[in-house]
N, C-alpha and C positions, 0 to 999 in steps of 0.2 A: 485530497492531494492537490497539488498545483505548483507550477513553476513558470519561469519566464520563457522557457523554450517549450518543447512538446512533452506531453505525458498522456498515456492512454492505457485503458484496460484491454486485455485480450480474452480472459476467461474468468468466470466466477463459479465457484462450487460451494455448496452448503452440505455439511455432514449431518448425521442423524441427531447430534447434540446441539445443532444450531450454530456451529463454528463456520465462519466464512473464509474461504481461501480464494485469493485473487492472483492473477499474473498479468503482466503488462510490460511496457517499455517507457523509458524516459530519457531526456537529454538535458544537460546542464544540471542545475540544482533544483530539487523538488522537496517540498515539505510533506512527509508521510504521516504526520500526526493529524488525526481527524478532528482534534479539538482545538482549543485556543493556544496550546503549547506548540513547540517546533521540534521536529525530528528531520532535519535537513540531510539529504544524501546527494552527493554529486557524482554524475556519471564519469566513468573512466574512459576517456576517448570521446567519440561523437555521440554514443548512446549506450544504454545498458538495459537489461531486463530486471524485473523484480518479481518476487513471489512473497505474498504476505498472508498472514493468518490472523484473523480477528476473532478472538475468543468470546463466546456468548457471555453477556454480563452476569447471568445467574450462576455460571461456573465460578467466576471471579468473586462475586459478592454474596453468593448463597441465596 
């Protein structure tokens, strides 16, 4: 993640299958794509929260 204004994580949890769940907050526009691509989200107002789910690669690719 990263943006011109603030972004930070609040909580991280991992389930038994290895999936990662995160929560946090951000302001302005933030790129939520962990790779070279872009998945920009812009906060509505001064700041917003996020909840994300990162699926374990073995589930996606076998």
